[in-house]
Gaussian input, Z-matrix of N, CA and C with variables (Angstrom, degrees):
# hf/3-21g

backbone

0 1
 N
 C     1     B1
 C     2     B2     1     A1
 N     3     B3     2     A2     1     D1
 C     4     B4     3     A3     2     D2
 C     5     B5     4     A4     3     D3
 N     6     B6     5     A5     4     D4
 C     7     B7     6     A6     5     D5
 C     8     B8     7     A7     6     D6
 N     9     B9     8     A8     7     D7
 C    10    B10     9     A9     8     D8
 C    11    B11    10    A10     9     D9
 N    12    B12    11    A11    10    D10
 C    13    B13    12    A12    11    D11
 C    14    B14    13    A13    12    D12
 N    15    B15    14    A14    13    D13
 C    16    B16    15    A15    14    D14
 C    17    B17    16    A16    15    D15
 N    18    B18    17    A17    16    D16
 C    19    B19    18    A18    17    D17
 C    20    B20    19    A19    18    D18
 N    21    B21    20    A20    19    D19
 C    22    B22    21    A21    20    D20
 C    23    B23    22    A22    21    D21
 N    24    B24    23    A23    22    D22
 C    25    B25    24    A24    23    D23
 C    26    B26    25    A25    24    D24
 N    27    B27    26    A26    25    D25
 C    28    B28    27    A27    26    D26
 C    29    B29    28    A28    27    D27
 N    30    B30    29    A29    28    D28
 C    31    B31    30    A30    29    D29
 C    32    B32    31    A31    30    D30
 N    33    B33    32    A32    31    D31
 C    34    B34    33    A33    32    D32
 C    35    B35    34    A34    33    D33
 N    36    B36    35    A35    34    D34
 C    37    B37    36    A36    35    D35
 C    38    B38    37    A37    36    D36
 N    39    B39    38    A38    37    D37
 C    40    B40    39    A39    38    D38
 C    41    B41    40    A40    39    D39
 N    42    B42    41    A41    40    D40
 C    43    B43    42    A42    41    D41
 C    44    B44    43    A43    42    D42
 N    45    B45    44    A44    43    D43
 C    46    B46    45    A45    44    D44
 C    47    B47    46    A46    45    D45
 N    48    B48    47    A47    46    D46
 C    49    B49    48    A48    47    D47
 C    50    B50    49    A49    48    D48
 N    51    B51    50    A50    49    D49
 C    52    B52    51    A51    50    D50
 C    53    B53    52    A52    51    D51
 N    54    B54    53    A53    52    D52
 C    55    B55    54    A54    53    D53
 C    56    B56    55    A55    54    D54
 N    57    B57    56    A56    55    D55
 C    58    B58    57    A57    56    D56
 C    59    B59    58    A58    57    D57
 N    60    B60    59    A59    58    D58
 C    61    B61    60    A60    59    D59
 C    62    B62    61    A61    60    D60
 N    63    B63    62    A62    61    D61
 C    64    B64    63    A63    62    D62
 C    65    B65    64    A64    63    D63
 N    66    B66    65    A65    64    D64
 C    67    B67    66    A66    65    D65
 C    68    B68    67    A67    66    D66
 N    69    B69    68    A68    67    D67
 C    70    B70    69    A69    68    D68
 C    71    B71    70    A70    69    D69
 N    72    B72    71    A71    70    D70
 C    73    B73    72    A72    71    D71
 C    74    B74    73    A73    72    D72
 N    75    B75    74    A74    73    D73
 C    76    B76    75    A75    74    D74
 C    77    B77    76    A76    75    D75
 N    78    B78    77    A77    76    D76
 C    79    B79    78    A78    77    D77
 C    80    B80    79    A79    78    D78
 N    81    B81    80    A80    79    D79
 C    82    B82    81    A81    80    D80
 C    83    B83    82    A82    81    D81
 N    84    B84    83    A83    82    D82
 C    85    B85    84    A84    83    D83
 C    86    B86    85    A85    84    D84
 N    87    B87    86    A86    85    D85
 C    88    B88    87    A87    86    D86
 C    89    B89    88    A88    87    D87
 N    90    B90    89    A89    88    D88
 C    91    B91    90    A90    89    D89
 C    92    B92    91    A91    90    D90
 N    93    B93    92    A92    91    D91
 C    94    B94    93    A93    92    D92
 C    95    B95    94    A94    93    D93
 N    96    B96    95    A95    94    D94
 C    97    B97    96    A96    95    D95
 C    98    B98    97    A97    96    D96
 N    99    B99    98    A98    97    D97
 C   100   B100    99    A99    98    D98
 C   101   B101   100   A100    99    D99
 N   102   B102   101   A101   100   D100
 C   103   B103   102   A102   101   D101
 C   104   B104   103   A103   102   D102
 N   105   B105   104   A104   103   D103
 C   106   B106   105   A105   104   D104
 C   107   B107   106   A106   105   D105
 N   108   B108   107   A107   106   D106
 C   109   B109   108   A108   107   D107
 C   110   B110   109   A109   108   D108
 N   111   B111   110   A110   109   D109
 C   112   B112   111   A111   110   D110
 C   113   B113   112   A112   111   D111
 N   114   B114   113   A113   112   D112
 C   115   B115   114   A114   113   D113
 C   116   B116   115   A115   114   D114
 N   117   B117   116   A116   115   D115
 C   118   B118   117   A117   116   D116
 C   119   B119   118   A118   117   D117
 N   120   B120   119   A119   118   D118
 C   121   B121   120   A120   119   D119
 C   122   B122   121   A121   120   D120
 N   123   B123   122   A122   121   D121
 C   124   B124   123   A123   122   D122
 C   125   B125   124   A124   123   D123
 N   126   B126   125   A125   124   D124
 C   127   B127   126   A126   125   D125
 C   128   B128   127   A127   126   D126
 N   129   B129   128   A128   127   D127
 C   130   B130   129   A129   128   D128
 C   131   B131   130   A130   129   D129
 N   132   B132   131   A131   130   D130
 C   133   B133   132   A132   131   D131
 C   134   B134   133   A133   132   D132
 N   135   B135   134   A134   133   D133
 C   136   B136   135   A135   134   D134
 C   137   B137   136   A136   135   D135
 N   138   B138   137   A137   136   D136
 C   139   B139   138   A138   137   D137
 C   140   B140   139   A139   138   D138
 N   141   B141   140   A140   139   D139
 C   142   B142   141   A141   140   D140
 C   143   B143   142   A142   141   D141
 N   144   B144   143   A143   142   D142
 C   145   B145   144   A144   143   D143
 C   146   B146   145   A145   144   D144
 N   147   B147   146   A146   145   D145
 C   148   B148   147   A147   146   D146
 C   149   B149   148   A148   147   D147
 N   150   B150   149   A149   148   D148
 C   151   B151   150   A150   149   D149
 C   152   B152   151   A151   150   D150
 N   153   B153   152   A152   151   D151
 C   154   B154   153   A153   152   D152
 C   155   B155   154   A154   153   D153
 N   156   B156   155   A155   154   D154
 C   157   B157   156   A156   155   D155
 C   158   B158   157   A157   156   D156
 N   159   B159   158   A158   157   D157
 C   160   B160   159   A159   158   D158
 C   161   B161   160   A160   159   D159
 N   162   B162   161   A161   160   D160
 C   163   B163   162   A162   161   D161
 C   164   B164   163   A163   162   D162
 N   165   B165   164   A164   163   D163
 C   166   B166   165   A165   164   D164
 C   167   B167   166   A166   165   D165
 N   168   B168   167   A167   166   D166
 C   169   B169   168   A168   167   D167
 C   170   B170   169   A169   168   D168
 N   171   B171   170   A170   169   D169
 C   172   B172   171   A171   170   D170
 C   173   B173   172   A172   171   D171
 N   174   B174   173   A173   172   D172
 C   175   B175   174   A174   173   D173
 C   176   B176   175   A175   174   D174
 N   177   B177   176   A176   175   D175
 C   178   B178   177   A177   176   D176
 C   179   B179   178   A178   177   D177
 N   180   B180   179   A179   178   D178
 C   181   B181   180   A180   179   D179
 C   182   B182   181   A181   180   D180
 N   183   B183   182   A182   181   D181
 C   184   B184   183   A183   182   D182
 C   185   B185   184   A184   183   D183
 N   186   B186   185   A185   184   D184
 C   187   B187   186   A186   185   D185
 C   188   B188   187   A187   186   D186
 N   189   B189   188   A188   187   D187
 C   190   B190   189   A189   188   D188
 C   191   B191   190   A190   189   D189
 N   192   B192   191   A191   190   D190
 C   193   B193   192   A192   191   D191
 C   194   B194   193   A193   192   D192
 N   195   B195   194   A194   193   D193
 C   196   B196   195   A195   194   D194
 C   197   B197   196   A196   195   D195
 N   198   B198   197   A197   196   D196
 C   199   B199   198   A198   197   D197
 C   200   B200   199   A199   198   D198
 N   201   B201   200   A200   199   D199
 C   202   B202   201   A201   200   D200
 C   203   B203   202   A202   201   D201

   B1=1.4330
   B2=1.5732
   B3=1.2977
   B4=1.4456
   B5=1.5464
   B6=1.3111
   B7=1.4609
   B8=1.5237
   B9=1.2934
   B10=1.4835
   B11=1.5186
   B12=1.3231
   B13=1.4850
   B14=1.5586
   B15=1.3086
   B16=1.4990
   B17=1.5110
   B18=1.3342
   B19=1.4487
   B20=1.5315
   B21=1.3393
   B22=1.4369
   B23=1.5014
   B24=1.2946
   B25=1.4991
   B26=1.5079
   B27=1.2927
   B28=1.4548
   B29=1.5454
   B30=1.3285
   B31=1.4470
   B32=1.5563
   B33=1.3107
   B34=1.4940
   B35=1.5055
   B36=1.3171
   B37=1.4753
   B38=1.5701
   B39=1.3439
   B40=1.4484
   B41=1.5284
   B42=1.3419
   B43=1.3971
   B44=1.5523
   B45=1.2843
   B46=1.4578
   B47=1.5507
   B48=1.3639
   B49=1.4336
   B50=1.5334
   B51=1.3256
   B52=1.4574
   B53=1.5417
   B54=1.3448
   B55=1.4684
   B56=1.5185
   B57=1.3470
   B58=1.4613
   B59=1.5090
   B60=1.3200
   B61=1.4389
   B62=1.4916
   B63=1.3567
   B64=1.4360
   B65=1.5188
   B66=1.3127
   B67=1.4534
   B68=1.5714
   B69=1.2942
   B70=1.4754
   B71=1.5161
   B72=1.3479
   B73=1.4380
   B74=1.5711
   B75=1.2789
   B76=1.4725
   B77=1.5188
   B78=1.3320
   B79=1.4872
   B80=1.5190
   B81=1.3323
   B82=1.4683
   B83=1.5599
   B84=1.2867
   B85=1.4528
   B86=1.5062
   B87=1.3440
   B88=1.4844
   B89=1.5381
   B90=1.3367
   B91=1.4589
   B92=1.4962
   B93=1.3167
   B94=1.4655
   B95=1.5524
   B96=1.3045
   B97=1.4718
   B98=1.5305
   B99=1.3109
   B100=1.4490
   B101=1.5365
   B102=1.3146
   B103=1.4399
   B104=1.5163
   B105=1.3256
   B106=1.4724
   B107=1.5193
   B108=1.3245
   B109=1.4358
   B110=1.5051
   B111=1.3174
   B112=1.4752
   B113=1.5310
   B114=1.3985
   B115=1.4616
   B116=1.5189
   B117=1.3364
   B118=1.4729
   B119=1.5467
   B120=1.3333
   B121=1.4265
   B122=1.5009
   B123=1.3237
   B124=1.4507
   B125=1.5510
   B126=1.3240
   B127=1.5133
   B128=1.5220
   B129=1.3199
   B130=1.4693
   B131=1.5225
   B132=1.3031
   B133=1.4710
   B134=1.5105
   B135=1.3258
   B136=1.4872
   B137=1.5283
   B138=1.3372
   B139=1.4938
   B140=1.4905
   B141=1.3531
   B142=1.4650
   B143=1.5227
   B144=1.3082
   B145=1.4856
   B146=1.5375
   B147=1.3052
   B148=1.4677
   B149=1.5053
   B150=1.3321
   B151=1.4766
   B152=1.5426
   B153=1.3249
   B154=1.5114
   B155=1.4748
   B156=1.3260
   B157=1.4464
   B158=1.5782
   B159=1.3324
   B160=1.4666
   B161=1.5500
   B162=1.3615
   B163=1.4397
   B164=1.5220
   B165=1.2831
   B166=1.4712
   B167=1.5036
   B168=1.3177
   B169=1.4524
   B170=1.5028
   B171=1.2800
   B172=1.4632
   B173=1.5678
   B174=1.3072
   B175=1.4727
   B176=1.5199
   B177=1.3326
   B178=1.4161
   B179=1.5328
   B180=1.3306
   B181=1.4560
   B182=1.5136
   B183=1.3024
   B184=1.4501
   B185=1.5427
   B186=1.3271
   B187=1.4590
   B188=1.4834
   B189=1.3316
   B190=1.4684
   B191=1.4922
   B192=1.3048
   B193=1.4960
   B194=1.5173
   B195=1.3216
   B196=1.4582
   B197=1.4776
   B198=1.3061
   B199=1.4444
   B200=1.4849
   B201=1.3420
   B202=1.4762
   B203=1.4863
   A1=108.57
   A2=114.81
   A3=120.30
   A4=109.93
   A5=117.41
   A6=121.04
   A7=110.24
   A8=115.26
   A9=120.66
   A10=108.14
   A11=117.68
   A12=119.90
   A13=110.94
   A14=118.57
   A15=121.47
   A16=108.59
   A17=118.37
   A18=121.39
   A19=110.78
   A20=115.92
   A21=118.34
   A22=111.79
   A23=116.43
   A24=121.84
   A25=110.52
   A26=117.36
   A27=120.87
   A28=112.35
   A29=117.05
   A30=122.57
   A31=111.28
   A32=117.03
   A33=120.57
   A34=113.18
   A35=116.14
   A36=122.13
   A37=111.93
   A38=116.86
   A39=121.77
   A40=113.47
   A41=117.53
   A42=120.18
   A43=112.73
   A44=116.86
   A45=123.57
   A46=109.09
   A47=113.69
   A48=120.67
   A49=107.59
   A50=116.01
   A51=121.69
   A52=110.55
   A53=113.98
   A54=116.65
   A55=109.20
   A56=116.44
   A57=123.40
   A58=107.48
   A59=116.67
   A60=122.98
   A61=109.48
   A62=118.85
   A63=122.94
   A64=106.88
   A65=117.92
   A66=124.31
   A67=109.73
   A68=115.00
   A69=121.90
   A70=111.20
   A71=114.37
   A72=121.63
   A73=108.20
   A74=115.43
   A75=120.56
   A76=113.50
   A77=115.26
   A78=119.19
   A79=112.77
   A80=117.66
   A81=120.56
   A82=112.59
   A83=117.62
   A84=119.38
   A85=114.22
   A86=116.37
   A87=121.06
   A88=109.21
   A89=112.57
   A90=118.83
   A91=110.63
   A92=116.89
   A93=123.63
   A94=110.99
   A95=116.38
   A96=120.24
   A97=114.14
   A98=116.82
   A99=118.34
   A100=110.69
   A101=114.54
   A102=118.55
   A103=108.98
   A104=115.13
   A105=121.29
   A106=108.69
   A107=115.39
   A108=123.41
   A109=109.20
   A110=116.98
   A111=121.06
   A112=109.30
   A113=111.35
   A114=119.41
   A115=106.20
   A116=115.54
   A117=117.91
   A118=112.44
   A119=113.64
   A120=122.33
   A121=123.24
   A122=116.14
   A123=124.86
   A124=111.85
   A125=118.31
   A126=117.10
   A127=112.16
   A128=118.48
   A129=121.48
   A130=110.57
   A131=117.38
   A132=119.71
   A133=111.68
   A134=115.58
   A135=118.08
   A136=109.45
   A137=116.44
   A138=120.22
   A139=110.85
   A140=117.35
   A141=121.25
   A142=109.32
   A143=114.86
   A144=121.89
   A145=111.29
   A146=117.96
   A147=119.52
   A148=114.86
   A149=115.57
   A150=120.45
   A151=115.57
   A152=115.60
   A153=118.91
   A154=108.08
   A155=116.37
   A156=125.00
   A157=114.65
   A158=115.23
   A159=120.27
   A160=107.90
   A161=115.69
   A162=121.25
   A163=109.81
   A164=117.56
   A165=124.07
   A166=109.22
   A167=118.14
   A168=123.52
   A169=112.30
   A170=116.81
   A171=127.96
   A172=113.00
   A173=117.87
   A174=121.55
   A175=108.66
   A176=117.48
   A177=121.01
   A178=109.22
   A179=116.33
   A180=121.05
   A181=110.53
   A182=115.62
   A183=121.48
   A184=105.00
   A185=117.11
   A186=120.68
   A187=110.68
   A188=113.57
   A189=122.52
   A190=109.65
   A191=116.74
   A192=121.81
   A193=107.97
   A194=115.25
   A195=122.51
   A196=107.05
   A197=120.39
   A198=124.04
   A199=109.33
   A200=115.29
   A201=121.49
   A202=112.20
   D1=129.64
   D2=-177.70
   D3=-75.84
   D4=135.21
   D5=178.22
   D6=-112.44
   D7=170.93
   D8=177.30
   D9=-61.95
   D10=-35.24
   D11=178.37
   D12=-64.67
   D13=-39.52
   D14=176.29
   D15=-59.72
   D16=-49.64
   D17=-176.08
   D18=-66.38
   D19=-41.53
   D20=177.65
   D21=-58.14
   D22=-42.73
   D23=179.37
   D24=-63.82
   D25=-40.52
   D26=-179.49
   D27=-65.70
   D28=-45.32
   D29=-178.06
   D30=-77.05
   D31=-29.16
   D32=-178.32
   D33=-56.34
   D34=-27.62
   D35=177.78
   D36=-56.26
   D37=-23.84
   D38=-176.16
   D39=-102.83
   D40=-13.53
   D41=-179.63
   D42=155.47
   D43=-174.99
   D44=-176.77
   D45=-64.75
   D46=127.95
   D47=175.55
   D48=-98.88
   D49=121.20
   D50=-176.56
   D51=-80.71
   D52=-45.96
   D53=-179.67
   D54=-157.82
   D55=157.84
   D56=175.58
   D57=-137.29
   D58=129.80
   D59=178.14
   D60=-132.10
   D61=126.03
   D62=173.43
   D63=-103.68
   D64=123.89
   D65=-176.38
   D66=-76.22
   D67=128.42
   D68=-176.76
   D69=-122.50
   D70=153.32
   D71=175.24
   D72=-70.62
   D73=132.19
   D74=-175.56
   D75=-63.99
   D76=-31.12
   D77=-175.69
   D78=-88.82
   D79=-41.13
   D80=-176.11
   D81=-99.47
   D82=-22.44
   D83=-176.36
   D84=80.99
   D85=-1.28
   D86=-179.96
   D87=-77.23
   D88=149.80
   D89=177.95
   D90=-64.14
   D91=143.22
   D92=175.72
   D93=-87.23
   D94=-2.29
   D95=176.97
   D96=92.03
   D97=9.43
   D98=174.89
   D99=-147.00
   D100=164.27
   D101=179.69
   D102=-163.01
   D103=-172.55
   D104=-175.04
   D105=-132.72
   D106=133.80
   D107=172.72
   D108=-119.80
   D109=119.16
   D110=-177.08
   D111=-100.38
   D112=124.44
   D113=176.85
   D114=-138.82
   D115=165.59
   D116=177.93
   D117=-96.28
   D118=145.51
   D119=168.00
   D120=36.25
   D121=-127.02
   D122=-173.26
   D123=-58.35
   D124=-45.81
   D125=177.61
   D126=-57.88
   D127=-38.02
   D128=179.29
   D129=-66.78
   D130=-42.62
   D131=179.40
   D132=-66.44
   D133=-35.63
   D134=177.97
   D135=-66.75
   D136=-43.16
   D137=178.72
   D138=-59.00
   D139=-42.11
   D140=-179.87
   D141=-58.88
   D142=-50.00
   D143=-177.38
   D144=-63.14
   D145=-41.55
   D146=-174.75
   D147=-82.71
   D148=-28.42
   D149=-174.35
   D150=-96.69
   D151=-18.23
   D152=-177.31
   D153=-60.75
   D154=133.46
   D155=178.54
   D156=72.32
   D157=10.95
   D158=179.02
   D159=-78.32
   D160=142.45
   D161=172.26
   D162=-80.36
   D163=111.55
   D164=-176.53
   D165=-127.08
   D166=114.91
   D167=179.52
   D168=55.21
   D169=46.44
   D170=176.62
   D171=71.34
   D172=13.93
   D173=178.17
   D174=-129.23
   D175=142.99
   D176=175.05
   D177=-86.41
   D178=129.27
   D179=-177.29
   D180=-82.54
   D181=137.31
   D182=173.40
   D183=-118.29
   D184=104.40
   D185=-173.52
   D186=-111.10
   D187=131.03
   D188=179.33
   D189=-130.95
   D190=153.33
   D191=174.85
   D192=-84.62
   D193=134.64
   D194=175.85
   D195=-112.14
   D196=124.29
   D197=177.39
   D198=-96.40
   D199=121.90
   D200=-178.83
   D201=-102.74

């Protein structure tokens, strides 16, 4: 099972990770299969480009930028 620590370590290679959140089902506590990694500017964009579609812990990552 992928944890916030796993994702933080993966993204840290590209720059400072501000926060990591894995979305979970409120009733079961199981992961819903997606989460959010917050980074600043250029390092975040580089991470998106380099990690999208990467096989990580037996799953292929689908990474998109979310504008808040």
